[in-house]
N, C-alpha and C positions, 0 to 999 in steps of 0.2 A: 713844357708845363707838366708837372707831376699829376698823376691821377689822385683824386680824393678818395680816402678810405672812410667808408661809413661805419661808425661804431655805435650802433643803436643800443647795444647792451649798456654802454656807459650812460646814455640818457636815462635808461630805466633805473640804473643804480642811483644816479643823481636824484631822480624824481622820488624814488623810494626813501632815500635819505632825507630829502626835503620834507616829505609827508611825515615821516617818523619824528624828526626833530621838531616840527611844528606841533604835532600832537603831544609830544612829551612836554614841551615848553608850555603849551596851553593848559594841560592837565596839572602840571606843577604849580603854575601861577594861580590856578583855580582853587586847588586844595591848600596851598601854602602862600596866601597873598602877603602875609606879614614877614615872611622870611626873605630878606633882601641882602645883597652884597653892598656894603658901604665902605668906601675908601676915601679917606681924607674928608669925611663929612658929606660926601656925595653918594647918592644912590647910583650904582653902576648897573644899567639895564643890560639885558642879554643881547640886544642888537649889537653891542660893541664886540661881544664874543663872535657873533655872526659875521661881522666885518672881517675879523681876524681869520676866521675859517674860510670865508670867501677868498681872501687874499692868498692864503696858504694853498688852497685847492687850485686856484687859478695859476699860481706860480709853479706848482708841481706839474700841472697839466701842460703848461707852455714849455717848460725847461727840460722835461725828461720824456723819453720815448721807451716806456717799459710797460707791459700789460698790468703788472701789479701796482705800479705807481699811478697809472691811469685810473685804475679802480679806486685807489685811495684818494686821488684828487677829486674824482666824481663824488665820493662820499663826503669829503670835507666841503666841497662846493655846495652840494645839496643841503647839508646840515646847516651851513652858514646862511643860506637863503631862507631856510625854514625859520631860523631864529630871528632874522630881520623882518620877515613877513609877519611873524607873530606880534611884532611891535609896531605894525603899520598904523594902528590907531594913535599911538604915542607920537610917531613921526609926523603924522598929518596935523 
């Protein structure tokens, strides 16, 4: 069995990205509530972008073993989580 490698700095990067994306999304929707993305007559909420970012970050983190890619994956994963959590009221 291989030893596990603890990479605490990636958790910090993901948490920072999460907090930043949440604050940016909350600030933007507070100051510009009427500016929305509409496609095909449907309002596209930013949690969809969050799902894409979570999937991309998770895929990168699982499939590659490179320090730079690990950091990028943590940033994408954290940002996606922040966008999804910002829409928690809508999702509930």
